[in-house]
C-alpha positions as CSV (number, residue, x, y, z in Angstrom):
1,M,-19.7,-10.5,-3.0
2,S,-21.6,-10.8,-0.1
3,V,-25.3,-9.5,0.7
4,Y,-25.8,-6.6,2.8
5,T,-28.9,-5.2,1.2
6,P,-32.1,-7.9,0.6
7,V,-33.6,-7.3,-2.5
8,S,-36.6,-9.6,-3.5
9,E,-38.0,-11.0,-6.4
10,A,-41.2,-8.3,-6.6
11,E,-38.3,-5.6,-6.1
12,L,-36.2,-7.0,-9.0
13,R,-38.9,-7.4,-11.2
14,D,-40.5,-3.9,-10.7
15,W,-36.6,-2.5,-11.1
16,L,-35.7,-4.3,-14.2
17,R,-38.3,-2.3,-16.1
18,Q,-35.9,0.1,-16.6
19,Y,-33.9,-2.5,-18.9
20,S,-34.5,-4.4,-22.0
21,V,-33.3,-7.8,-20.7
22,G,-36.7,-9.7,-20.9
23,A,-39.2,-11.0,-17.8
24,L,-37.4,-12.2,-14.3
25,L,-37.2,-15.6,-14.1
26,E,-34.7,-16.2,-11.1
27,C,-32.8,-13.9,-8.4
28,E,-29.9,-15.9,-6.1
29,P,-27.9,-14.0,-3.6
30,V,-24.3,-14.6,-3.9
31,A,-22.3,-15.5,-0.5
32,A,-18.9,-14.9,-1.2
33,G,-16.4,-11.8,-0.7
34,I,-17.1,-8.7,1.5
35,E,-17.8,-5.4,-0.3
36,N,-21.2,-5.2,-2.3
37,S,-24.3,-7.0,-2.5
38,N,-24.4,-9.5,-5.4
39,Y,-27.6,-11.5,-6.8
40,F,-27.2,-13.9,-10.2
41,V,-30.4,-12.7,-11.9
42,T,-31.5,-15.0,-14.8
43,T,-34.5,-13.2,-17.1
44,T,-36.3,-14.7,-20.4
45,Q,-32.9,-13.2,-22.3
46,G,-30.0,-13.7,-20.4
47,R,-27.6,-14.8,-17.4
48,F,-26.9,-11.7,-15.1
49,V,-25.0,-9.9,-12.2
50,L,-26.7,-7.5,-10.4
51,T,-24.5,-5.7,-7.8
52,L,-25.3,-3.4,-5.7
53,F,-22.8,-1.1,-3.9
54,E,-22.6,-0.8,-0.3
55,R,-19.9,1.6,0.2
56,L,-17.7,2.7,-2.9
57,P,-18.2,6.2,-3.2
58,A,-20.7,7.5,-6.4
59,G,-18.0,9.0,-7.8
60,E,-16.1,6.4,-8.5
61,L,-18.3,4.1,-10.2
62,P,-18.8,5.3,-13.5
63,F,-15.1,4.6,-13.7
64,Y,-15.1,0.9,-12.9
65,L,-18.2,0.7,-15.3
66,E,-17.0,2.1,-18.4
67,L,-13.6,0.3,-17.9
68,M,-15.2,-2.7,-18.1
69,G,-17.6,-1.9,-21.2
70,H,-13.9,-0.4,-23.0
71,L,-12.3,-3.9,-21.9
72,A,-15.3,-5.7,-23.1
73,R,-15.5,-3.7,-26.5
74,H,-11.7,-4.8,-26.9
75,G,-12.5,-8.6,-26.9
76,I,-11.3,-9.1,-22.9
77,P,-13.9,-11.7,-21.3
78,C,-15.0,-9.7,-18.7
79,P,-18.3,-8.5,-17.6
80,A,-19.8,-6.1,-19.9
81,P,-22.6,-3.7,-18.2
82,I,-26.1,-3.3,-19.4
83,A,-27.6,0.1,-20.4
84,D,-31.0,0.7,-18.7
85,L,-33.6,2.4,-21.1
86,T,-32.1,5.7,-20.8
87,D,-28.3,4.6,-21.8
88,H,-27.2,4.6,-18.2
89,Y,-25.0,2.0,-16.7
90,L,-25.7,3.2,-12.8
91,Q,-28.9,2.9,-11.2
92,R,-30.6,2.4,-8.0
93,L,-32.0,-0.3,-5.8
94,N,-33.6,0.0,-2.2
95,G,-31.6,2.8,-1.8
96,K,-28.3,2.1,-2.9
97,P,-26.3,2.5,-6.7
98,A,-26.8,-0.6,-8.7
99,A,-25.4,-1.9,-12.0
100,L,-26.4,-4.7,-14.2
101,V,-23.3,-6.6,-15.7
102,T,-23.2,-9.8,-18.0
103,R,-22.4,-13.4,-16.4
104,L,-19.6,-15.0,-17.8
105,P,-19.6,-18.5,-17.9
106,G,-17.0,-21.2,-16.0
107,R,-15.9,-21.5,-12.5
108,S,-12.7,-20.4,-10.6
109,L,-9.7,-22.4,-9.9
110,D,-8.8,-23.8,-6.2
111,A,-5.3,-25.1,-7.3
112,P,-4.0,-23.7,-10.3
113,G,-1.2,-25.3,-11.8
114,A,1.3,-23.3,-14.1
115,E,-0.5,-23.7,-17.2
116,H,-3.5,-21.8,-15.4
117,C,-0.8,-19.2,-14.2
118,A,0.0,-18.4,-17.9
119,E,-3.6,-18.2,-19.3
120,V,-4.0,-15.5,-16.3
121,G,-0.8,-14.0,-17.2
122,A,-1.4,-13.6,-21.1
123,L,-4.7,-12.4,-20.5
124,L,-3.4,-9.6,-18.1
125,G,-0.9,-8.3,-20.6
126,R,-3.6,-8.1,-23.6
127,M,-5.7,-6.3,-20.7
128,H,-3.1,-3.5,-19.9
129,L,-2.8,-3.1,-23.6
130,A,-6.4,-2.8,-24.1
131,A,-6.7,-0.5,-21.4
132,R,-4.2,1.8,-22.6
133,S,-7.0,3.6,-25.0
134,F,-9.2,4.2,-21.8
135,P,-9.6,7.9,-21.2
136,A,-10.9,7.9,-17.6
137,Y,-8.4,8.3,-14.8
138,L,-8.8,7.3,-11.0
139,E,-6.1,6.7,-8.9
140,N,-5.5,3.3,-7.3
141,P,-8.3,3.5,-4.4
142,R,-6.2,1.0,-2.0
143,G,-2.6,2.7,-2.5
144,P,-0.3,4.2,-0.4
145,K,-2.9,7.2,1.2
146,W,-5.4,4.3,1.8
147,W,-2.3,2.3,3.6
148,R,-1.9,5.3,5.8
149,F,-5.2,5.7,6.9
150,A,-5.9,2.2,7.3
151,A,-2.9,1.5,9.3
152,R,-4.1,4.6,11.9
153,E,-7.1,2.3,12.0
154,V,-6.5,-0.9,12.8
155,A,-3.3,-0.2,15.3
156,P,-5.3,-0.5,18.3
157,F,-5.9,-3.9,17.4
158,L,-2.5,-5.2,16.5
159,D,0.3,-6.4,19.3
160,A,4.1,-4.6,19.2
161,S,5.6,-7.2,17.1
162,K,2.7,-6.3,14.2
163,R,2.7,-2.4,14.9
164,E,6.6,-2.6,14.4
165,L,5.9,-4.7,11.5
166,L,3.3,-2.6,9.6
167,Q,5.4,0.6,10.4
168,D,8.5,-0.7,8.8
169,E,6.6,-2.1,6.2
170,L,4.8,1.3,5.2
171,A,8.3,3.4,5.5
172,F,10.0,0.9,2.9
173,Q,7.2,1.6,0.3
174,A,7.4,5.4,1.2
175,R,11.2,5.0,0.1
176,H,10.3,3.1,-3.2
177,R,7.6,4.7,-5.7
178,F,9.7,3.7,-8.7
179,P,7.7,6.8,-10.8
180,D,8.9,5.7,-14.1
181,L,7.5,2.0,-14.4
182,P,4.7,1.8,-16.5
183,R,1.1,2.4,-15.6
184,G,-2.4,2.4,-16.6
185,P,-5.7,1.2,-15.4
186,V,-5.4,-1.9,-13.8
187,H,-7.5,-4.5,-12.0
188,A,-5.8,-4.6,-8.7
189,D,-7.7,-8.0,-7.1
190,L,-7.4,-10.7,-9.7
191,F,-7.3,-13.6,-7.0
192,R,-8.4,-17.0,-8.1
193,D,-12.0,-16.2,-7.2
194,N,-11.7,-13.7,-9.6
195,A,-11.1,-15.7,-12.7
196,L,-13.5,-18.2,-14.3
197,F,-12.2,-21.1,-16.3
198,D,-14.1,-23.3,-19.0
199,A,-12.5,-26.1,-20.4
200,G,-8.8,-25.6,-18.7
201,R,-9.0,-21.9,-20.8
202,I,-10.1,-18.7,-19.4
203,S,-13.3,-17.4,-19.4
204,G,-13.7,-14.6,-17.6
205,V,-11.8,-11.8,-15.0
206,I,-14.8,-10.4,-12.6
207,D,-15.0,-7.9,-10.1
208,F,-13.1,-4.7,-11.3
209,Y,-14.0,-2.5,-8.1
210,F,-10.7,-1.9,-7.1
211,A,-9.4,-1.3,-10.0
212,G,-7.5,1.9,-10.7
213,V,-4.4,3.9,-12.4
214,E,-1.0,2.0,-11.3
215,C,1.9,0.3,-12.0
216,L,0.9,-2.3,-14.2
217,L,3.8,-4.2,-12.6
218,Y,1.5,-4.4,-9.3
219,D,-1.5,-6.0,-10.7
220,L,0.9,-8.7,-11.6
221,A,2.3,-8.9,-7.9
222,V,-1.3,-9.4,-6.9
223,C,-1.6,-12.4,-9.0
224,A,1.2,-13.9,-8.0
225,N,0.7,-13.5,-4.3
226,D,-2.4,-15.5,-5.0
227,W,-1.9,-17.7,-7.8
228,C,2.0,-18.8,-7.5
229,L,1.7,-19.4,-3.3
230,T,3.5,-22.5,-1.9
231,P,2.0,-24.1,1.5
232,Q,4.8,-22.3,3.5
233,R,3.5,-18.8,1.9
234,G,6.7,-18.7,-0.6
235,L,6.3,-18.2,-4.3
236,D,6.3,-21.1,-6.3
237,A,9.0,-20.4,-9.6
238,E,7.3,-22.5,-11.9
239,R,3.9,-21.2,-11.7
240,A,5.5,-17.3,-11.0
241,G,7.5,-18.0,-13.7
242,A,4.9,-19.2,-16.3
243,L,2.8,-15.8,-15.4
244,L,5.4,-13.6,-15.5
245,S,6.7,-15.5,-19.2
246,A,3.0,-15.3,-20.5
247,Y,2.7,-11.8,-19.6
248,G,5.5,-10.7,-21.3
249,A,5.1,-12.2,-24.8
250,A,2.1,-9.9,-24.5
251,R,3.7,-6.6,-23.2
252,A,7.5,-6.7,-22.9
253,F,8.8,-5.6,-19.6
254,L,11.3,-3.0,-18.6
255,P,14.6,-3.7,-17.0
256,L,13.2,-1.3,-14.4
257,E,10.4,-3.7,-14.2
258,R,12.4,-6.5,-12.6
259,D,14.4,-4.8,-10.4
260,A,10.9,-3.3,-8.9
261,W,9.3,-7.1,-8.3
262,P,10.6,-8.1,-5.1
263,V,9.2,-4.4,-3.5
264,M,5.8,-4.6,-5.7
265,L,5.5,-8.1,-4.2
266,R,5.4,-6.8,-0.6
267,A,3.3,-3.7,-1.8
268,A,0.6,-6.2,-2.6
269,A,0.5,-7.8,0.4
270,L,0.9,-4.9,2.4
271,R,-2.2,-3.9,0.8
272,F,-4.6,-7.2,1.4
273,W,-2.8,-7.7,5.2
274,L,-4.4,-4.5,5.7
275,S,-7.6,-4.6,4.0
276,R,-8.0,-7.9,5.8
277,L,-6.8,-6.4,9.1
278,H,-9.3,-3.2,8.7
279,D,-12.4,-6.2,7.6
280,Y,-11.6,-8.1,10.3
281,H,-11.5,-6.1,13.1
282,L,-14.0,-2.9,11.9
283,P,-16.6,-5.4,10.2
284,R,-20.1,-3.9,8.9
285,P,-23.4,-5.2,9.7
286,G,-24.1,-7.5,7.2
287,M,-26.0,-10.9,6.1
288,L,-23.7,-13.8,4.8
289,V,-20.6,-11.7,5.4
290,H,-17.3,-14.0,5.3
291,A,-14.0,-11.7,6.6
292,H,-11.0,-13.5,5.2
293,D,-8.2,-14.0,7.8
294,P,-5.3,-11.4,7.8
295,E,-3.0,-13.8,8.9
296,H,-2.4,-14.8,5.9
297,F,-1.1,-11.8,4.2
298,C,1.0,-11.0,7.2
299,E,2.6,-14.2,6.7
300,I,2.8,-13.7,3.2
301,L,4.5,-10.3,3.8
302,E,7.0,-11.7,6.0
303,Q,7.7,-13.9,3.4
304,R,8.6,-11.4,0.9
305,R,10.3,-9.3,2.7
306,G,12.9,-12.0,3.8
307,A,12.9,-14.2,0.7
308,A,14.2,-13.5,-3.4
309,A,11.6,-13.1,-5.4
310,P,11.7,-15.7,-8.7
311,W,11.8,-14.1,-12.3
312,A,11.7,-15.4,-15.2
313,P,9.9,-13.8,-18.1
């Protein structure tokens, strides 16, 4: 959540006339993340988040917004998109597609414990069950097709050992696709900064703009590689066990999913290594932009390739 497209209070006040959300009181740019321009918006009727979509294809945006609306209607604490006066979720502001969603209470955690990982696992299980009745389809936009594209883009910036690691992992993942794993809409980016806690309980899951249809286990792997990380980039067995056990209480795992777990952890590490490499070496001009260090996920991938993955659901 960075700011690439400035929005003045006058421009926002005029834009909000398309909605029944009251008068503008405050607008604050959000300086975190790297994909879209985001603002906290407070009006006389509530608190919202305004997102201007910088590079997501326009055809994908209804999937994300309608998925959030579907999950919110099914009791999942996620942002609910606000329809305008013509009953549309998506509008345009300063030349960019834009949407207004509810702002949820709580704060993200820097150092989660096993109890927080259990909260995330339980919510993710409920989210996957609720999403089963969502009818739209969008293939994971950062899945294997994108990996191959991104790998070609970043290869010139890598030394020989990193290029060899990248090509070897792409080949490994191509041989291990697990077509029989349970699939459905997944968040695909549920890092610590995309979950909010209030009084020790999870109060919201935000930023669904990498969502898509993928193996459900992949969603858990993305979480584990962030929530359950040790200082040496390994997986903490207690936190990983809490995440998986709480999830499994909501949706029982298949035996095949246990077998696929080490591969999914590697796939999740590969995806974020590639995206961080791409954003680091091929940045877009913008304001308040924060590019993450690619080496972090390179080290995670190397760890997942060489160590057993704890599993205790």
